[in-house]
N, CA, C and O atoms as a CHARMM CRD file, in Angstrom:
* protein
*
  336
    1    1 MET  N    -28.73400  -4.62400 -16.29500 PROA 1      0.00000
    2    1 MET  CA   -28.00000  -3.38500 -16.38900 PROA 1      0.00000
    3    1 MET  C    -27.57300  -3.18400 -17.84800 PROA 1      0.00000
    4    1 MET  O    -26.88100  -4.02500 -18.42200 PROA 1      0.00000
    5    2 PRO  N    -27.98500  -2.07800 -18.42800 PROA 2      0.00000
    6    2 PRO  CA   -27.62500  -1.85900 -19.83400 PROA 2      0.00000
    7    2 PRO  C    -26.15900  -1.47400 -20.01500 PROA 2      0.00000
    8    2 PRO  O    -25.56700  -0.79000 -19.18100 PROA 2      0.00000
    9    3 ILE  N    -25.60000  -1.93000 -21.11600 PROA 3      0.00000
   10    3 ILE  CA   -24.23300  -1.57900 -21.48300 PROA 3      0.00000
   11    3 ILE  C    -24.25700  -0.18900 -22.09200 PROA 3      0.00000
   12    3 ILE  O    -25.15900   0.15300 -22.85600 PROA 3      0.00000
   13    4 SER  N    -23.26000   0.60400 -21.74700 PROA 4      0.00000
   14    4 SER  CA   -23.16400   1.95300 -22.29800 PROA 4      0.00000
   15    4 SER  C    -23.03700   1.88300 -23.82300 PROA 4      0.00000
   16    4 SER  O    -22.31400   1.03200 -24.34200 PROA 4      0.00000
   17    5 PRO  N    -23.72100   2.75500 -24.53500 PROA 5      0.00000
   18    5 PRO  CA   -23.58500   2.76000 -25.99600 PROA 5      0.00000
   19    5 PRO  C    -22.19800   3.21700 -26.44800 PROA 5      0.00000
   20    5 PRO  O    -21.86200   3.09200 -27.62600 PROA 5      0.00000
   21    6 GLU  N    -21.40100   3.73900 -25.53700 PROA 6      0.00000
   22    6 GLU  CA   -20.05000   4.20500 -25.84700 PROA 6      0.00000
   23    6 GLU  C    -18.99700   3.11900 -25.63300 PROA 6      0.00000
   24    6 GLU  O    -17.80200   3.41400 -25.60200 PROA 6      0.00000
   25    7 VAL  N    -19.43300   1.86400 -25.48700 PROA 7      0.00000
   26    7 VAL  CA   -18.50900   0.75000 -25.24900 PROA 7      0.00000
   27    7 VAL  C    -18.63400  -0.25400 -26.38600 PROA 7      0.00000
   28    7 VAL  O    -19.73400  -0.64600 -26.77500 PROA 7      0.00000
   29    8 VAL  N    -17.48600  -0.65900 -26.90700 PROA 8      0.00000
   30    8 VAL  CA   -17.40800  -1.66600 -27.95600 PROA 8      0.00000
   31    8 VAL  C    -16.70100  -2.87400 -27.35400 PROA 8      0.00000
   32    8 VAL  O    -15.72100  -2.72300 -26.62400 PROA 8      0.00000
   33    9 SER  N    -17.19600  -4.07600 -27.65800 PROA 9      0.00000
   34    9 SER  CA   -16.56200  -5.28000 -27.11200 PROA 9      0.00000
   35    9 SER  C    -16.22500  -6.26700 -28.22200 PROA 9      0.00000
   36    9 SER  O    -16.92100  -6.35900 -29.23300 PROA 9      0.00000
   37   10 GLU  N    -15.15000  -6.99200 -28.00600 PROA 10     0.00000
   38   10 GLU  CA   -14.71800  -8.09200 -28.86700 PROA 10     0.00000
   39   10 GLU  C    -14.32400  -9.24300 -27.94700 PROA 10     0.00000
   40   10 GLU  O    -13.99100  -9.03900 -26.78000 PROA 10     0.00000
   41   11 PHE  N    -14.36800 -10.44200 -28.48900 PROA 11     0.00000
   42   11 PHE  CA   -14.02900 -11.62200 -27.69800 PROA 11     0.00000
   43   11 PHE  C    -12.83700 -12.31300 -28.33100 PROA 11     0.00000
   44   11 PHE  O    -12.86700 -12.70600 -29.49700 PROA 11     0.00000
   45   12 ILE  N    -11.78400 -12.45300 -27.53400 PROA 12     0.00000
   46   12 ILE  CA   -10.54100 -13.05700 -27.99100 PROA 12     0.00000
   47   12 ILE  C    -10.11800 -14.10100 -26.96200 PROA 12     0.00000
   48   12 ILE  O     -9.91100 -13.78500 -25.79000 PROA 12     0.00000
   49   13 ALA  N     -9.99300 -15.34700 -27.41500 PROA 13     0.00000
   50   13 ALA  CA    -9.51300 -16.43400 -26.53500 PROA 13     0.00000
   51   13 ALA  C    -10.26800 -16.47400 -25.21000 PROA 13     0.00000
   52   13 ALA  O     -9.66000 -16.47500 -24.14000 PROA 13     0.00000
   53   14 GLU  N    -11.59100 -16.50700 -25.29000 PROA 14     0.00000
   54   14 GLU  CA   -12.46700 -16.62100 -24.11900 PROA 14     0.00000
   55   14 GLU  C    -12.37700 -15.44200 -23.16400 PROA 14     0.00000
   56   14 GLU  O    -12.73900 -15.55700 -21.99400 PROA 14     0.00000
   57   15 GLN  N    -11.89900 -14.31500 -23.65700 PROA 15     0.00000
   58   15 GLN  CA   -11.85000 -13.10800 -22.84700 PROA 15     0.00000
   59   15 GLN  C    -12.48200 -11.95700 -23.61800 PROA 15     0.00000
   60   15 GLN  O    -12.30800 -11.82500 -24.83000 PROA 15     0.00000
   61   16 ALA  N    -13.21800 -11.13300 -22.88900 PROA 16     0.00000
   62   16 ALA  CA   -13.80400  -9.94700 -23.48800 PROA 16     0.00000
   63   16 ALA  C    -12.79000  -8.81600 -23.41400 PROA 16     0.00000
   64   16 ALA  O    -12.15000  -8.60200 -22.38400 PROA 16     0.00000
   65   17 VAL  N    -12.65200  -8.09600 -24.51900 PROA 17     0.00000
   66   17 VAL  CA   -11.85200  -6.88200 -24.56300 PROA 17     0.00000
   67   17 VAL  C    -12.83400  -5.74600 -24.82600 PROA 17     0.00000
   68   17 VAL  O    -13.55500  -5.74800 -25.82300 PROA 17     0.00000
   69   18 LEU  N    -12.84800  -4.78500 -23.92000 PROA 18     0.00000
   70   18 LEU  CA   -13.79800  -3.68100 -23.98000 PROA 18     0.00000
   71   18 LEU  C    -13.05800  -2.39400 -24.29900 PROA 18     0.00000
   72   18 LEU  O    -11.97100  -2.15500 -23.77400 PROA 18     0.00000
   73   19 LEU  N    -13.63100  -1.57200 -25.14700 PROA 19     0.00000
   74   19 LEU  CA   -13.07100  -0.26800 -25.46200 PROA 19     0.00000
   75   19 LEU  C    -14.09500   0.79100 -25.10200 PROA 19     0.00000
   76   19 LEU  O    -15.21100   0.79900 -25.62100 PROA 19     0.00000
   77   20 ASP  N    -13.70400   1.68000 -24.21000 PROA 20     0.00000
   78   20 ASP  CA   -14.53800   2.82800 -23.86000 PROA 20     0.00000
   79   20 ASP  C    -14.20600   3.92300 -24.86100 PROA 20     0.00000
   80   20 ASP  O    -13.12100   4.50300 -24.81200 PROA 20     0.00000
   81   21 LEU  N    -15.12800   4.20900 -25.76600 PROA 21     0.00000
   82   21 LEU  CA   -14.88800   5.17400 -26.82800 PROA 21     0.00000
   83   21 LEU  C    -14.70500   6.59600 -26.30600 PROA 21     0.00000
   84   21 LEU  O    -14.07200   7.41800 -26.96900 PROA 21     0.00000
   85   22 ARG  N    -15.24500   6.89400 -25.14100 PROA 22     0.00000
   86   22 ARG  CA   -15.09300   8.24200 -24.56900 PROA 22     0.00000
   87   22 ARG  C    -13.66800   8.47900 -24.09800 PROA 22     0.00000
   88   22 ARG  O    -13.07100   9.51600 -24.39100 PROA 22     0.00000
   89   23 SER  N    -13.12600   7.51100 -23.36600 PROA 23     0.00000
   90   23 SER  CA   -11.79800   7.69600 -22.77100 PROA 23     0.00000
   91   23 SER  C    -10.68000   7.09200 -23.61000 PROA 23     0.00000
   92   23 SER  O     -9.51500   7.45100 -23.44500 PROA 23     0.00000
   93   24 GLY  N    -11.03100   6.17500 -24.51000 PROA 24     0.00000
   94   24 GLY  CA   -10.01400   5.48200 -25.29000 PROA 24     0.00000
   95   24 GLY  C     -9.33300   4.35800 -24.51700 PROA 24     0.00000
   96   24 GLY  O     -8.35600   3.78000 -24.99400 PROA 24     0.00000
   97   25 LYS  N     -9.83900   4.04800 -23.33400 PROA 25     0.00000
   98   25 LYS  CA    -9.24600   2.99400 -22.50200 PROA 25     0.00000
   99   25 LYS  C     -9.79200   1.63200 -22.89800 PROA 25     0.00000
  100   25 LYS  O    -10.96400   1.47500 -23.24200 PROA 25     0.00000
  101   26 TYR  N     -8.89700   0.65500 -22.83600 PROA 26     0.00000
  102   26 TYR  CA    -9.24600  -0.74400 -23.05600 PROA 26     0.00000
  103   26 TYR  C     -9.32500  -1.45800 -21.71800 PROA 26     0.00000
  104   26 TYR  O     -8.59100  -1.13200 -20.78500 PROA 26     0.00000
  105   27 TYR  N    -10.21200  -2.42800 -21.63100 PROA 27     0.00000
  106   27 TYR  CA   -10.33200  -3.27600 -20.44300 PROA 27     0.00000
  107   27 TYR  C    -10.41500  -4.72000 -20.91700 PROA 27     0.00000
  108   27 TYR  O    -11.00500  -5.00200 -21.96000 PROA 27     0.00000
  109   28 ARG  N     -9.83300  -5.62100 -20.16300 PROA 28     0.00000
  110   28 ARG  CA    -9.90700  -7.04700 -20.48700 PROA 28     0.00000
  111   28 ARG  C    -10.53800  -7.76600 -19.30600 PROA 28     0.00000
  112   28 ARG  O    -10.16500  -7.55000 -18.15300 PROA 28     0.00000
  113   29 LEU  N    -11.49800  -8.62000 -19.61600 PROA 29     0.00000
  114   29 LEU  CA   -12.17500  -9.40500 -18.58000 PROA 29     0.00000
  115   29 LEU  C    -11.68400 -10.85000 -18.64200 PROA 29     0.00000
  116   29 LEU  O    -11.45000 -11.39500 -19.72000 PROA 29     0.00000
  117   30 ASN  N    -11.53600 -11.45100 -17.47900 PROA 30     0.00000
  118   30 ASN  CA   -11.17600 -12.87200 -17.42700 PROA 30     0.00000
  119   30 ASN  C    -12.37600 -13.70300 -17.87800 PROA 30     0.00000
  120   30 ASN  O    -13.44200 -13.13900 -18.12200 PROA 30     0.00000
  121   31 PRO  N    -12.23600 -15.01800 -17.99500 PROA 31     0.00000
  122   31 PRO  CA   -13.36200 -15.83000 -18.48100 PROA 31     0.00000
  123   31 PRO  C    -14.65400 -15.66700 -17.67200 PROA 31     0.00000
  124   31 PRO  O    -15.73900 -15.62900 -18.25200 PROA 31     0.00000
  125   32 ALA  N    -14.55500 -15.57200 -16.36100 PROA 32     0.00000
  126   32 ALA  CA   -15.77200 -15.38600 -15.55500 PROA 32     0.00000
  127   32 ALA  C    -16.39100 -14.02100 -15.83600 PROA 32     0.00000
  128   32 ALA  O    -17.60800 -13.90600 -15.98000 PROA 32     0.00000
  129   33 GLY  N    -15.55700 -12.99300 -15.91200 PROA 33     0.00000
  130   33 GLY  CA   -16.04300 -11.65800 -16.23500 PROA 33     0.00000
  131   33 GLY  C    -16.64500 -11.60600 -17.62900 PROA 33     0.00000
  132   33 GLY  O    -17.61700 -10.89000 -17.87100 PROA 33     0.00000
  133   34 THR  N    -16.06300 -12.36700 -18.53800 PROA 34     0.00000
  134   34 THR  CA   -16.58900 -12.43900 -19.89900 PROA 34     0.00000
  135   34 THR  C    -17.97900 -13.07400 -19.91000 PROA 34     0.00000
  136   34 THR  O    -18.85500 -12.63500 -20.65500 PROA 34     0.00000
  137   35 LEU  N    -18.18300 -14.09500 -19.09400 PROA 35     0.00000
  138   35 LEU  CA   -19.51600 -14.69800 -18.98000 PROA 35     0.00000
  139   35 LEU  C    -20.52200 -13.67300 -18.46000 PROA 35     0.00000
  140   35 LEU  O    -21.66100 -13.61900 -18.92300 PROA 35     0.00000
  141   36 VAL  N    -20.09300 -12.86700 -17.49900 PROA 36     0.00000
  142   36 VAL  CA   -20.96400 -11.80300 -16.98800 PROA 36     0.00000
  143   36 VAL  C    -21.27300 -10.81600 -18.11300 PROA 36     0.00000
  144   36 VAL  O    -22.42900 -10.44200 -18.30700 PROA 36     0.00000
  145   37 TRP  N    -20.24800 -10.39300 -18.85300 PROA 37     0.00000
  146   37 TRP  CA   -20.43700  -9.41000 -19.92300 PROA 37     0.00000
  147   37 TRP  C    -21.39700  -9.93700 -20.99700 PROA 37     0.00000
  148   37 TRP  O    -22.31000  -9.23100 -21.42300 PROA 37     0.00000
  149   38 ARG  N    -21.17800 -11.18400 -21.42800 PROA 38     0.00000
  150   38 ARG  CA   -22.06200 -11.76900 -22.44500 PROA 38     0.00000
  151   38 ARG  C    -23.50300 -11.82000 -21.93300 PROA 38     0.00000
  152   38 ARG  O    -24.44600 -11.60100 -22.69400 PROA 38     0.00000
  153   39 SER  N    -23.66500 -12.10600 -20.65100 PROA 39     0.00000
  154   39 SER  CA   -25.00500 -12.13200 -20.05800 PROA 39     0.00000
  155   39 SER  C    -25.62700 -10.74200 -20.05100 PROA 39     0.00000
  156   39 SER  O    -26.81700 -10.58400 -20.32500 PROA 39     0.00000
  157   40 LEU  N    -24.80900  -9.72600 -19.73300 PROA 40     0.00000
  158   40 LEU  CA   -25.31300  -8.34700 -19.74800 PROA 40     0.00000
  159   40 LEU  C    -25.75800  -7.95100 -21.15800 PROA 40     0.00000
  160   40 LEU  O    -26.76000  -7.25600 -21.32200 PROA 40     0.00000
  161   41 GLU  N    -25.01900  -8.39200 -22.16300 PROA 41     0.00000
  162   41 GLU  CA   -25.39200  -8.09000 -23.54700 PROA 41     0.00000
  163   41 GLU  C    -26.76800  -8.65500 -23.89400 PROA 41     0.00000
  164   41 GLU  O    -27.48500  -8.10300 -24.72900 PROA 41     0.00000
  165   42 LYS  N    -27.12400  -9.75500 -23.24600 PROA 42     0.00000
  166   42 LYS  CA   -28.41500 -10.40400 -23.50300 PROA 42     0.00000
  167   42 LYS  C    -29.51200  -9.90600 -22.57400 PROA 42     0.00000
  168   42 LYS  O    -30.66600 -10.31300 -22.70600 PROA 42     0.00000
  169   43 GLY  N    -29.16300  -9.02200 -21.62800 PROA 43     0.00000
  170   43 GLY  CA   -30.15400  -8.49000 -20.70000 PROA 43     0.00000
  171   43 GLY  C    -30.52400  -9.44500 -19.57300 PROA 43     0.00000
  172   43 GLY  O    -31.61100  -9.34600 -19.00300 PROA 43     0.00000
  173   44 VAL  N    -29.62600 -10.36500 -19.25100 PROA 44     0.00000
  174   44 VAL  CA   -29.88700 -11.36400 -18.21400 PROA 44     0.00000
  175   44 VAL  C    -29.83700 -10.70000 -16.82900 PROA 44     0.00000
  176   44 VAL  O    -28.98600  -9.84600 -16.57700 PROA 44     0.00000
  177   45 ALA  N    -30.73600 -11.08900 -15.95200 PROA 45     0.00000
  178   45 ALA  CA   -30.81200 -10.54700 -14.59800 PROA 45     0.00000
  179   45 ALA  C    -29.62100 -11.01100 -13.75600 PROA 45     0.00000
  180   45 ALA  O    -29.04800 -12.07300 -13.99700 PROA 45     0.00000
  181   46 THR  N    -29.26600 -10.19600 -12.77000 PROA 46     0.00000
  182   46 THR  CA   -28.11800 -10.47900 -11.90700 PROA 46     0.00000
  183   46 THR  C    -28.21100 -11.84700 -11.24900 PROA 46     0.00000
  184   46 THR  O    -27.21500 -12.56900 -11.19800 PROA 46     0.00000
  185   47 ASP  N    -29.37200 -12.21800 -10.75000 PROA 47     0.00000
  186   47 ASP  CA   -29.52500 -13.52400 -10.09900 PROA 47     0.00000
  187   47 ASP  C    -29.22800 -14.66900 -11.05800 PROA 47     0.00000
  188   47 ASP  O    -28.60500 -15.66000 -10.67700 PROA 47     0.00000
  189   48 VAL  N    -29.67000 -14.53200 -12.28600 PROA 48     0.00000
  190   48 VAL  CA   -29.43700 -15.57700 -13.28400 PROA 48     0.00000
  191   48 VAL  C    -27.95500 -15.61900 -13.66200 PROA 48     0.00000
  192   48 VAL  O    -27.39800 -16.69500 -13.87900 PROA 48     0.00000
  193   49 ILE  N    -27.31800 -14.44600 -13.74100 PROA 49     0.00000
  194   49 ILE  CA   -25.87700 -14.39900 -14.00500 PROA 49     0.00000
  195   49 ILE  C    -25.13000 -15.14300 -12.90700 PROA 49     0.00000
  196   49 ILE  O    -24.22800 -15.93000 -13.19600 PROA 49     0.00000
  197   50 CYS  N    -25.49200 -14.90400 -11.65900 PROA 50     0.00000
  198   50 CYS  CA   -24.83400 -15.57700 -10.53200 PROA 50     0.00000
  199   50 CYS  C    -25.01500 -17.08700 -10.61300 PROA 50     0.00000
  200   50 CYS  O    -24.08000 -17.83900 -10.34000 PROA 50     0.00000
  201   51 GLU  N    -26.19300 -17.53000 -10.98100 PROA 51     0.00000
  202   51 GLU  CA   -26.43600 -18.96900 -11.12400 PROA 51     0.00000
  203   51 GLU  C    -25.56600 -19.55500 -12.23400 PROA 51     0.00000
  204   51 GLU  O    -25.04400 -20.66100 -12.09100 PROA 51     0.00000
  205   52 ALA  N    -25.40700 -18.82900 -13.33300 PROA 52     0.00000
  206   52 ALA  CA   -24.58500 -19.31000 -14.44100 PROA 52     0.00000
  207   52 ALA  C    -23.11200 -19.39000 -14.04800 PROA 52     0.00000
  208   52 ALA  O    -22.43200 -20.35800 -14.38800 PROA 52     0.00000
  209   53 ILE  N    -22.62100 -18.38900 -13.34100 PROA 53     0.00000
  210   53 ILE  CA   -21.22300 -18.40200 -12.88300 PROA 53     0.00000
  211   53 ILE  C    -21.01500 -19.54600 -11.89900 PROA 53     0.00000
  212   53 ILE  O    -20.02400 -20.27300 -11.97900 PROA 53     0.00000
  213   54 ALA  N    -21.94600 -19.69900 -10.98000 PROA 54     0.00000
  214   54 ALA  CA   -21.83400 -20.77400  -9.99200 PROA 54     0.00000
  215   54 ALA  C    -21.80500 -22.14000 -10.66700 PROA 54     0.00000
  216   54 ALA  O    -21.02100 -23.00800 -10.28300 PROA 54     0.00000
  217   55 ALA  N    -22.64900 -22.33100 -11.66000 PROA 55     0.00000
  218   55 ALA  CA   -22.68800 -23.60900 -12.37500 PROA 55     0.00000
  219   55 ALA  C    -21.41600 -23.82300 -13.18400 PROA 55     0.00000
  220   55 ALA  O    -20.87200 -24.92700 -13.20900 PROA 55     0.00000
  221   56 ALA  N    -20.93900 -22.76300 -13.84900 PROA 56     0.00000
  222   56 ALA  CA   -19.74500 -22.88700 -14.69100 PROA 56     0.00000
  223   56 ALA  C    -18.50000 -23.21700 -13.88400 PROA 56     0.00000
  224   56 ALA  O    -17.59700 -23.89300 -14.37800 PROA 56     0.00000
  225   57 TYR  N    -18.44700 -22.74200 -12.64600 PROA 57     0.00000
  226   57 TYR  CA   -17.25600 -22.94200 -11.81700 PROA 57     0.00000
  227   57 TYR  C    -17.50600 -23.87200 -10.63200 PROA 57     0.00000
  228   57 TYR  O    -16.69300 -23.96000  -9.71200 PROA 57     0.00000
  229   58 ASP  N    -18.64600 -24.56300 -10.67200 PROA 58     0.00000
  230   58 ASP  CA   -19.00000 -25.53600  -9.64100 PROA 58     0.00000
  231   58 ASP  C    -18.84700 -24.96000  -8.22200 PROA 58     0.00000
  232   58 ASP  O    -18.19300 -25.53800  -7.35400 PROA 58     0.00000
  233   59 GLN  N    -19.47700 -23.80400  -8.03300 PROA 59     0.00000
  234   59 GLN  CA   -19.44300 -23.10300  -6.75500 PROA 59     0.00000
  235   59 GLN  C    -20.87000 -22.82500  -6.30000 PROA 59     0.00000
  236   59 GLN  O    -21.77300 -22.71100  -7.12800 PROA 59     0.00000
  237   60 PRO  N    -21.08000 -22.71600  -4.99100 PROA 60     0.00000
  238   60 PRO  CA   -22.41200 -22.31800  -4.53000 PROA 60     0.00000
  239   60 PRO  C    -22.73000 -20.89400  -4.99400 PROA 60     0.00000
  240   60 PRO  O    -21.85300 -20.03000  -5.02400 PROA 60     0.00000
  241   61 ARG  N    -23.96300 -20.66800  -5.34600 PROA 61     0.00000
  242   61 ARG  CA   -24.39900 -19.35300  -5.83400 PROA 61     0.00000
  243   61 ARG  C    -24.00600 -18.24400  -4.86500 PROA 61     0.00000
  244   61 ARG  O    -23.57400 -17.16900  -5.28300 PROA 61     0.00000
  245   62 GLU  N    -24.15500 -18.50800  -3.58000 PROA 62     0.00000
  246   62 GLU  CA   -23.86100 -17.50100  -2.56900 PROA 62     0.00000
  247   62 GLU  C    -22.39300 -17.09500  -2.57700 PROA 62     0.00000
  248   62 GLU  O    -22.05700 -15.96200  -2.23300 PROA 62     0.00000
  249   63 SER  N    -21.51900 -18.01800  -2.96900 PROA 63     0.00000
  250   63 SER  CA   -20.08800 -17.70800  -2.94100 PROA 63     0.00000
  251   63 SER  C    -19.66500 -16.82000  -4.11400 PROA 63     0.00000
  252   63 SER  O    -18.62000 -16.17300  -4.03700 PROA 63     0.00000
  253   64 VAL  N    -20.43800 -16.77100  -5.18600 PROA 64     0.00000
  254   64 VAL  CA   -20.07400 -15.94000  -6.33200 PROA 64     0.00000
  255   64 VAL  C    -20.86700 -14.62800  -6.37300 PROA 64     0.00000
  256   64 VAL  O    -20.49600 -13.70400  -7.09800 PROA 64     0.00000
  257   65 TYR  N    -21.92700 -14.54400  -5.61800 PROA 65     0.00000
  258   65 TYR  CA   -22.80500 -13.37400  -5.66700 PROA 65     0.00000
  259   65 TYR  C    -22.04500 -12.08100  -5.37300 PROA 65     0.00000
  260   65 TYR  O    -22.18700 -11.09800  -6.10100 PROA 65     0.00000
  261   66 GLY  N    -21.24700 -12.08100  -4.31800 PROA 66     0.00000
  262   66 GLY  CA   -20.47800 -10.89200  -3.94800 PROA 66     0.00000
  263   66 GLY  C    -19.49300 -10.49000  -5.03000 PROA 66     0.00000
  264   66 GLY  O    -19.32500  -9.30400  -5.31400 PROA 66     0.00000
  265   67 ASP  N    -18.84200 -11.47900  -5.63600 PROA 67     0.00000
  266   67 ASP  CA   -17.87800 -11.19000  -6.70600 PROA 67     0.00000
  267   67 ASP  C    -18.57100 -10.58900  -7.92700 PROA 67     0.00000
  268   67 ASP  O    -18.05200  -9.65900  -8.54500 PROA 67     0.00000
  269   68 VAL  N    -19.73000 -11.11700  -8.26800 PROA 68     0.00000
  270   68 VAL  CA   -20.47200 -10.59300  -9.40700 PROA 68     0.00000
  271   68 VAL  C    -20.91600  -9.15200  -9.12900 PROA 68     0.00000
  272   68 VAL  O    -20.79400  -8.28400  -9.99300 PROA 68     0.00000
  273   69 LEU  N    -21.42600  -8.90600  -7.92800 PROA 69     0.00000
  274   69 LEU  CA   -21.84600  -7.54800  -7.57600 PROA 69     0.00000
  275   69 LEU  C    -20.66500  -6.58100  -7.60000 PROA 69     0.00000
  276   69 LEU  O    -20.80800  -5.43600  -8.02800 PROA 69     0.00000
  277   70 LYS  N    -19.50700  -7.03500  -7.14500 PROA 70     0.00000
  278   70 LYS  CA   -18.31000  -6.19300  -7.16200 PROA 70     0.00000
  279   70 LYS  C    -17.92400  -5.85100  -8.60500 PROA 70     0.00000
  280   70 LYS  O    -17.60300  -4.70000  -8.90000 PROA 70     0.00000
  281   71 LEU  N    -17.95200  -6.83900  -9.50400 PROA 71     0.00000
  282   71 LEU  CA   -17.63900  -6.58800 -10.90200 PROA 71     0.00000
  283   71 LEU  C    -18.64600  -5.61200 -11.50700 PROA 71     0.00000
  284   71 LEU  O    -18.25400  -4.68400 -12.21500 PROA 71     0.00000
  285   72 LEU  N    -19.92700  -5.80600 -11.24100 PROA 72     0.00000
  286   72 LEU  CA   -20.95400  -4.90000 -11.77100 PROA 72     0.00000
  287   72 LEU  C    -20.74300  -3.47400 -11.26300 PROA 72     0.00000
  288   72 LEU  O    -20.91500  -2.51600 -12.01600 PROA 72     0.00000
  289   73 ALA  N    -20.37200  -3.33200  -9.99100 PROA 73     0.00000
  290   73 ALA  CA   -20.10400  -2.00400  -9.42800 PROA 73     0.00000
  291   73 ALA  C    -18.88800  -1.37600 -10.10300 PROA 73     0.00000
  292   73 ALA  O    -18.88900  -0.18000 -10.39500 PROA 73     0.00000
  293   74 ASP  N    -17.86000  -2.17100 -10.35000 PROA 74     0.00000
  294   74 ASP  CA   -16.65300  -1.67300 -11.01100 PROA 74     0.00000
  295   74 ASP  C    -16.96000  -1.23400 -12.44200 PROA 74     0.00000
  296   74 ASP  O    -16.50800  -0.17700 -12.88100 PROA 74     0.00000
  297   75 LEU  N    -17.72400  -2.04200 -13.16200 PROA 75     0.00000
  298   75 LEU  CA   -18.10700  -1.68700 -14.53800 PROA 75     0.00000
  299   75 LEU  C    -18.95600  -0.41600 -14.55800 PROA 75     0.00000
  300   75 LEU  O    -18.82800   0.40600 -15.46500 PROA 75     0.00000
  301   76 THR  N    -19.81200  -0.26000 -13.56800 PROA 76     0.00000
  302   76 THR  CA   -20.63500   0.94800 -13.44900 PROA 76     0.00000
  303   76 THR  C    -19.77300   2.15500 -13.14700 PROA 76     0.00000
  304   76 THR  O    -19.93100   3.20500 -13.77100 PROA 76     0.00000
  305   77 ASP  N    -18.85500   2.01600 -12.18800 PROA 77     0.00000
  306   77 ASP  CA   -17.96200   3.13200 -11.82300 PROA 77     0.00000
  307   77 ASP  C    -17.13600   3.60500 -13.02100 PROA 77     0.00000
  308   77 ASP  O    -16.85800   4.79800 -13.14600 PROA 77     0.00000
  309   78 LYS  N    -16.74500   2.68800 -13.89500 PROA 78     0.00000
  310   78 LYS  CA   -15.95100   3.03600 -15.06300 PROA 78     0.00000
  311   78 LYS  C    -16.82300   3.54900 -16.21800 PROA 78     0.00000
  312   78 LYS  O    -16.30500   3.97000 -17.25300 PROA 78     0.00000
  313   79 GLY  N    -18.14300   3.51000 -16.03300 PROA 79     0.00000
  314   79 GLY  CA   -19.06000   3.98800 -17.06100 PROA 79     0.00000
  315   79 GLY  C    -19.28400   3.01300 -18.20800 PROA 79     0.00000
  316   79 GLY  O    -19.79200   3.39100 -19.26400 PROA 79     0.00000
  317   80 LEU  N    -18.89800   1.74500 -17.99300 PROA 80     0.00000
  318   80 LEU  CA   -19.05500   0.73800 -19.04900 PROA 80     0.00000
  319   80 LEU  C    -20.47200   0.17300 -19.09500 PROA 80     0.00000
  320   80 LEU  O    -20.94500  -0.24800 -20.15100 PROA 80     0.00000
  321   81 ILE  N    -21.13700   0.16500 -17.96200 PROA 81     0.00000
  322   81 ILE  CA   -22.55200  -0.19500 -17.90000 PROA 81     0.00000
  323   81 ILE  C    -23.27600   0.90800 -17.13600 PROA 81     0.00000
  324   81 ILE  O    -22.66000   1.69300 -16.41500 PROA 81     0.00000
  325   82 GLU  N    -24.56300   0.95100 -17.30400 PROA 82     0.00000
  326   82 GLU  CA   -25.37800   1.96100 -16.65100 PROA 82     0.00000
  327   82 GLU  C    -26.20500   1.31600 -15.56800 PROA 82     0.00000
  328   82 GLU  O    -26.75900   0.23400 -15.76400 PROA 82     0.00000
  329   83 ALA  N    -26.29400   1.97000 -14.42300 PROA 83     0.00000
  330   83 ALA  CA   -27.09200   1.44700 -13.31800 PROA 83     0.00000
  331   83 ALA  C    -28.54500   1.33400 -13.74800 PROA 83     0.00000
  332   83 ALA  O    -29.07800   2.20100 -14.44100 PROA 83     0.00000
  333   84 ALA  N    -29.16600   0.25500 -13.32300 PROA 84     0.00000
  334   84 ALA  CA   -30.56500   0.02000 -13.70100 PROA 84     0.00000
  335   84 ALA  C    -31.48500   0.87300 -12.85200 PROA 84     0.00000
  336   84 ALA  O    -32.70400   0.81900 -13.01600 PROA 84     0.00000
């Protein structure tokens, strides 16, 4: 899923801070969300993102899949990423 060109990101203390240039709103992602964001910046597929989150937090892939999809849907709804 491509990141909107209207979004700027910075990383502070293992958290992503996102600025939507259209609305002027800031968003902060927790460490897991930041891992998802960094993966999106690299064009990593959703399945691979889920595997990385599962490995980082020692959880079964199936247990994080729903959370990752929910975050991706939220980022899409806010216009921070574009649906593929």
